[in-house]
C-alpha positions, 0 to 999 in steps of 0.5 A, spaced: 314 584 175 316 581 169 321 576 171 318 571 172 312 568 177 310 573 182 308 567 188 315 563 187 320 568 184 322 561 179 323 565 172 321 558 169 317 559 162 320 567 161 324 565 155 322 571 151 325 578 149 323 585 151 320 586 144 315 580 145 313 582 153 308 587 150 305 582 146 305 577 152 302 582 157 295 581 152 296 574 152 292 569 158 299 564 156 306 566 153 305 565 145 307 560 141 315 557 142 314 559 149 317 553 154 312 551 159 315 549 166 311 543 170 309 550 174 305 551 168 303 557 163 303 564 166 296 567 168 296 575 168 295 578 174 291 585 173 290 591 178 283 593 179 284 597 173 286 591 168 294 595 169 298 588 168 302 587 175 306 581 173 304 574 171 303 568 176 304 560 173 298 557 174 299 551 177 303 555 183 296 560 183 291 553 182 295 550 189 296 556 193 292 556 200 289 562 199 286 562 192 280 559 189 279 556 183 272 558 180 269 554 173 264 558 171 269 563 169 275 559 168 279 563 173 283 564 180 280 567 184 283 571 190 291 571 187 292 577 190 291 574 197 296 569 195 301 575 193 301 577 201 302 571 203 308 569 198 311 576 200 312 573 208 312 565 207 318 561 206 318 554 203 320 548 208 325 544 202 329 549 198 329 556 203 326 561 198 320 566 200 314 565 195 312 559 198 303 559 198 302 551 199 301 550 206 301 544 211 293 542 212 293 541 218 291 547 223 296 548 227 302 548 222 305 553 219 309 550 214 309 552 207 312 549 200 313 552 193 308 548 188 315 545 184 318 543 191 
C-alpha cells in the first residue's frame, strides 16, 4: 500500500513520483523536499521477510494504542497489531476507518485518528 498511511489512510506526505517510490522504499522517511504533515514522516512497514508492505505516519504509529516505542532501538513495535485494529475501527470525529488512538477509559470503545 503506497497510497499513504496504512493506519489513517491519509495520503498526506505522499507527493512523490512513481520513479521515487523505489528510492523511498529504501529509506526510513521520505527524501529531501518531501512535504511532512502533522502526522509526521513515513516509516516503512516490513513483513517478517523484510518485504515492504507500505508506510505509516510516525505519529499515527506512536499514538496508536496497540504500539510500543522501543527507546534502545529507536523503533516502534507492534505496528501489525495497530494495523489489525485500524481495519475495524472508525474515528468518532470524522467517521473514517483507521482510528487507532483509543479512549483511556476501560469500558469505552471510542477511537480517534491522531490527526483528528
